[in-house]
C-alpha positions in Angstrom: -16.7 99.3 51.4 -15.0 96.9 48.7 -14.2 93.3 49.1 -10.9 94.3 47.9 -10.2 96.4 50.9 -11.6 93.6 53.3 -9.3 91.0 51.9 -6.2 93.0 51.8 -6.6 94.3 55.4 -7.1 90.6 56.7 -3.8 89.6 55.2 -2.1 92.4 56.3 -3.6 92.1 60.0 -3.2 88.5 60.2 0.4 88.8 58.9 3.0 88.0 61.6 4.8 91.4 63.0 5.7 93.0 65.9 1.9 93.3 67.5 1.3 89.5 66.8 4.3 88.4 68.3 3.6 90.5 71.3 -0.2 89.5 71.7 1.2 85.8 71.6 3.9 86.3 74.2 1.8 88.3 76.5 -1.1 85.8 76.4 1.7 82.7 77.1 3.4 84.7 79.9 0.0 86.0 81.8 -2.9 84.5 79.9 -5.8 85.3 78.0 -7.2 88.4 79.4 -3.3 89.7 78.8 -3.4 88.4 75.2 -6.9 90.5 74.7 -5.4 93.8 77.0 -1.8 93.2 74.3 -4.6 92.9 71.4 -6.3 96.4 72.7 -3.1 98.3 73.1 -1.5 97.2 69.7 -4.8 98.4 68.5 -4.8 101.6 70.4 -1.4 102.5 68.9 -3.1 102.8 65.3 -5.1 105.7 66.4 -1.8 108.2 66.0 -0.7 106.4 62.6 -4.7 106.9 61.6 -4.7 110.7 62.4 -1.4 111.3 61.2 -2.6 110.0 57.5 -5.9 112.1 58.1 -4.1 115.3 59.0 -1.1 114.8 56.2 1.2 114.4 59.3 2.5 111.3 57.6 3.0 112.7 54.3 5.4 115.1 56.2 7.2 111.6 57.5 7.7 110.6 54.1 9.2 113.5 52.7 11.3 114.5 56.1 14.3 112.1 56.4 15.1 113.1 60.0 11.7 112.7 61.6 11.4 109.1 59.8 15.0 108.4 61.2 13.9 109.8 64.7 10.8 108.2 65.0 12.6 104.7 63.4 15.4 104.7 65.9 13.3 104.9 68.9 11.1 102.1 67.4 14.4 100.1 67.0 15.9 100.7 70.5 12.5 100.0 72.0 12.2 96.0 70.1 15.8 95.6 71.1 14.7 96.6 74.8 12.0 94.2 74.4 13.9 91.6 73.5 16.4 91.9 76.6 13.2 92.3 79.1 12.2 88.6 77.6 15.4 87.0 78.0 15.7 88.5 81.5 12.1 87.4 82.2 11.2 91.1 83.5 8.7 94.1 82.1 5.4 93.4 80.7 6.4 89.7 79.3 7.4 88.2 83.0 5.7 85.2 83.8 3.2 85.6 86.0 -0.2 83.5 87.0 -1.4 86.7 89.1 -2.6 89.6 86.7 -3.9 92.6 88.5 -5.3 95.5 86.8 -1.6 97.3 87.2 -0.4 94.6 85.1 -3.1 94.9 82.5 -2.2 98.5 82.0 1.2 98.1 81.7 0.8 95.4 78.8 -1.8 97.7 77.1 1.0 100.3 77.1 3.7 98.1 75.8 1.2 97.1 73.1 0.5 101.2 72.0 4.3 101.7 72.6 4.8 99.2 69.9 2.6 100.8 67.3 3.4 103.9 67.5 7.1 103.9 67.3 6.8 102.3 64.1 7.2 104.6 61.3 5.9 102.4 58.7 3.1 102.3 59.9 2.1 106.1 59.7 3.3 105.5 56.1 1.2 102.6 55.6 -2.0 104.5 56.3 -0.7 107.4 53.9 -0.2 104.8 50.9 -2.7 101.9 51.9 -6.0 103.5 52.7 -6.2 106.2 49.8 -6.0 103.2 47.0 -9.6 102.5 48.0 -11.0 106.3 48.3 -12.1 107.3 44.5 -10.8 110.6 42.8 -14.3 111.8 43.0 -15.5 110.9 46.6 -17.6 113.1 48.2 -16.3 112.6 51.8 -12.7 111.6 51.4 -12.3 112.2 55.2 -15.4 110.2 56.1 -14.6 107.2 53.9 -11.1 107.2 55.3 -12.0 107.1 58.8 -14.4 104.3 58.1 -11.8 102.1 56.3 -9.4 103.0 59.5 -12.0 102.1 61.7 -12.7 98.9 59.9 -9.2 98.1 59.8 -8.9 98.5 63.9 -11.6 96.5 64.4 -10.1 93.9 62.4 -7.0 94.1 63.9 -8.4 94.0 67.6 -10.7 90.8 66.6 -7.4 89.0 64.7 -5.3 89.6 67.6 -7.7 88.6 70.5 -8.2 85.3 68.5 -3.8 85.0 68.6 -4.2 85.7 72.3 -7.1 83.5 73.2 -5.3 80.5 70.9 -1.9 81.3 72.8 -3.9 81.5 76.0 -5.7 78.3 75.9 -2.4 76.3 75.4 -0.4 78.5 78.0 -0.6 75.8 81.2 1.0 73.0 79.0 4.4 75.2 78.2 4.5 77.3 81.4 4.6 74.3 83.2 7.5 73.2 81.5 10.9 75.1 82.2 12.7 73.6 79.1 10.0 74.6 76.7 9.4 77.9 78.2 13.4 78.7 78.1 13.5 77.9 74.4 10.4 79.5 73.9 11.6 82.7 75.4 14.8 82.8 73.3 12.6 82.8 70.0 10.2 85.6 71.6 13.2 87.8 72.3 15.1 86.3 68.8 11.6 87.6 67.1 11.6 90.8 68.4 15.5 91.9 68.1 14.6 90.5 64.3 12.1 92.7 63.9 14.1 95.7 65.4 17.0 94.9 63.1 14.6 95.2 60.1 13.1 98.2 61.0 16.9 99.4 61.1 17.2 98.7 57.7 13.9 100.5 56.9 13.5 103.1 54.1 10.9 105.6 53.7 
């Protein structure tokens, strides 16, 4: 596994995006455990895109305007729904001091949906991973699986760090209604902006 792949993957994973924003929001509203659950859900959401790239389905999405547009608009609607839920203090990002198994499952499920409804992720795998697989590679699918697994492990580790950091400062934030109000507006605006950006995304 090349150093170039590891560095590039780290930059992609650590860059602020939907998954990072959701992990931070979950940890700030529900604590560190929720941040870890969000990281797990976002990482799990990579599996369908990884599988699609390996099976060639991502190539179909890349060439099919209808398939891409359908998944894209589902993603846009969901992100705007997330923004509305944040503003209303409802859903998986509602502030809650108690965190039971049901709440954790909801956090995981939301993180999973955020990633599977992003068509750019499947195309990213289609375009990104093959760059690090030589044309004469004896077992390209095995190597692609190894690279994908490394990418997922890195995603989980980095997102967990984001979640733990947000969880560590949570008590200083949720006890200040004014700060929490501005933070909630910021997260809602972030989800809305990502939804709008996805709406204008091209294949």
